[in-house]
N, C-alpha and C positions, 0 to 999 in steps of 0.2 A: 935837489931832485926837484923838478915841475910838476905840479900838480894842475889835474884838468880843469878846474873852476879858478886857477890864478889870473886869468884875463879877464875874468867876470867880476874876480875882487877889484881889479885895478879900475874896471867901469863903474863899478856901483860906487867906488869914491869919487867919481865925477861928477860935474855938473851938467845936466843934461843939456841944459840949455847953450850955455856959454861955451861947454865944450862938446857940443853936438858934432862937427866936424870927426873930432878926434873919437868919439865914442861911435859913431857910423862908421868909422873907416875901421876900426877894432872889431867891430860887429860882421862888418861882409869880408875881409880881408884874412882876419882871423880866425873867428869863431864860426864861422858860416859862408866859408867862399863857395862851394858847392852849391849849398842849398839856395845861396843870394842867387847865383846866378840860374837857378832851374826857377826860382822864384820869380825874379825880373822878366825872363823869358815868359813866364805864364801869364805875368801881369799885361804885357804887350800883348800876348795873344787872346787877352780879353777883350781887348779894346775893338777888335776887330767885329763883336759883335751888335757895336753899336753901327748900324747903318751908316750914318754921316760919316763915320770913321773909316769903316770898312769899304765902302764905295770910293771914298777921296783916294784910298792906299791903293784899292784898284785901277782907278783911272790913270794915276802916276806910273803903273805898271811896275815900280821898283819893287816891291814887297810880291811880286809874281813873277816878273822875269828875271829880275838879279838877285832873288832872294838872299842868296849869301852873302852879297857884297853888302845889303840891306843892316842883315842882322849882324855882321862883323861892326859896320859903321855905327850902330847905333849903339852896340856892347863897349867901342872902344870912346867913343864922345861920353858917354855916361863914365865910363872909367876912368879918364883922364881929370874930371871934375873933381871924383871923390881921392884920386892918387895925389893931385897936385894943390887942391884946394881949388874953390870957385874965384881966390882973387888973386891969383898966380898967372903969370901969363898963359902957360898951357891951359890952365882952366878957363880962363877969359876967352882964347879961341876956341873952346869945345864949347860954351856958351853961344858964342856968336854964331856958331855955323848952326848948332840947334834954331837959334832965333831968325839967320835968315832963312834957311828951308821952311820952317812954321809960317813965315811971313808972305811966302811966296805963294800960299794957297788960304784960301778962305776959309778959316779953323774957328769956331766960336769959343767964346771965353769958357763955355760950360763944357765943350769936350775938352780942351786943354786943363780944365780943372779934375774933371775926372779922371783921364790919364795921369796925372799928379797923384790923385788919390789912390789906384793901384798901385803904384811903387811903393806907398806906405803901407796898405794894407795886406796886398798877397803876401809880401815876404813874412809879416806878422802872421798869419794864419797859416801860412807853409810851415812855419819853425815850429808852432804849436801842433801841426799835425805828423811833422815827418824828420823833424831835426833832432839833434841829441839831446837839444833842451829847448824848451821855448825862450823867446826873448824877453828879457827883463822888461821892470817898468822901467828902467833910466833908457834902456836901448829904444822902448818904441816913443819915449818923451825926444828921444835924438834923434831918431828916424824921422818924426815930423819936422824936428827942426829944421833937419837939413833941407828936406825937401820943400817945405815952406820958404828957407831961403833959396832955394835951386829958383823955385817956381817965380819968386819976386824979380829974380834979376830976366826971366823969361816973359817979364812983364804980364803974368798971370793975374787975374781980376778973383776977388771972393776966396782967396786960400783960406781954408781952415785953419782953425788954431790951434788945434790937440788933435793927438791921434785917433782920440774916441768921435771927435767930429768929423777928420776925415772918413772912418768908417762910415757915418751914419750918411754923409754926400755918398760915398761909394756906393751904398747898397742901395739909396734912394733912387741913384741915376741908372744903376742897371736894373730895377724895377719898372723903371718907367722907358728905360729905352731899347734895353735888349730886345730883337726883333731880326729875322731873316731879311738879309739882302744878299744876292748875287756877289756882290763884289767882297762882302766880309767872308762867305763861303770860298770863294776863289783865293783868298788870301791866307787863311785858314789853311786850306789843303794845300796849300804852296810850302807854308810853313811846315806842316807835319811831314810834306816831303821831303824838306830839307834836315827834319831830324832822323828820316831813316839813313841819310847819309852817316850819320856822327856814330862813332864808336861810343859801346860796344850794338848801335841799332842796326848797322849795316849788314852786322850777319844775320838778322834776323828777316822773315818775310816781310812785306809792307804792310800786310793785313794786319799781321802782331801787335807792330808799331804804332800802327793806325788804334787797336782797340786798349793798349795801355795807354794811349794818351787820353782816348775817351773815358777809361778810369780815372783820372785825375780831374774829370770836369764833372760840374754841377749840372744837375737837370736843368737850371736857366740857361746855361750856357751851351750844355748839347742842343738843346730843343731852339735856340737861336739860331744855329748852323745846322739844323734838321738832322743832326748826327744821330745812328743810332744808339739807345742802351751797349753799353758794353757788355762780353761776357760775365757773368756774375761770378764765375771761378776765377778767371783771368781779372777779374776788376779787383775780388778779395785778395790774390798772390801779389799784384803790383804796389797795391796798399800795404799790405805787409810785408812785403821786400823791402819797401823804403823806412817802414818802423823800424826794422829790424835791423837796416843798416844806420839807422839814428840811436839804436839801444848800444850798436856793436862801437859805436865813436865814443861813447862814455868814456871808456876805458883806454883813449888815446892820450899821447901827450899831448898839450896846447902848442899849437904852431910858434914857431920862433921866426919864422920871417912872412911878411904878407905873401897873399896871392891874388894877383891882378887879372880883370878877365883879357886883358892884354895878353897873358900866360895861356889862357884857355885853347889845347888843340884844337876846337872845333870853330875858332876863328881863321881862317886860311887864304883870305884874299891879301894880305900884305906878307909875304915872306922875306921881302929884303927892308920891311920896315914901313914908316908911314908918317905924314905930314897929319896934325890934326886938322889944320887948318885948310887940309885939303880932303878931308874925308865928308862922305854925303853925298847931295846932289846940289847940283847947281843951274835950278829950272831956269829959263829965260823968260817965261811966263804963268800966269796962272791958268790951271785947267780947267776950274770953274768959271761955270758963266756968269757974268754979274748983272 
């Protein structure tokens, strides 16, 4: 008979540095597949509140005019690295695509480092708040090691060494850089509109989808986008519903098969399959004045 904590028992027996890929893969695809997708989507959303990031994304038009494809491509590229490993042919192709896209624009090391930090810290905090259990110490260390390795392959400078340092860099950067920008707000609005097309949100009025989304945002993020404070009753209901889901999952059996982002029904741009090396954009010039 399988027990709920069987996979965690396997994880805690691993070395989080040496085995960081195996640990993080189990965490993301067996223990928290739905929560990890929500957390990483929210991590990316947070970055729009940094004007240098939000304005660049708005200028490209990719996150406002082709938001479904950009959502899909981002998830599939990151998914390919996790599923196949960064040193596999597929993983290398995915990282190559990320680097080609990023190098087409003028992006500071500070912004790149901050985005990397969100991918470590937002899932840790999401699991603490809403998942069926918090991430263990081994999982937190392995997550930091996984993104350190990915960031190194992306050429990011000054990567934090521990998940605690990732948190300090993350929080300090947001405190110093969160601010309103027209571009960041446009990208955030387009993302929330896309969310409204995903089940079960597609059955709800757009205003309700926005209010439930606002309920998951902290005051600093709301202020940066100039979003209103959420309806307090709806906000409390939204958070309670997520926590109730987490408590219910404590009684579920552990997954026997991994669940990857490519299996999500919300990824809809490639019904006939895709080639990782063809994902993303292929800009011919940099839209940022030099």
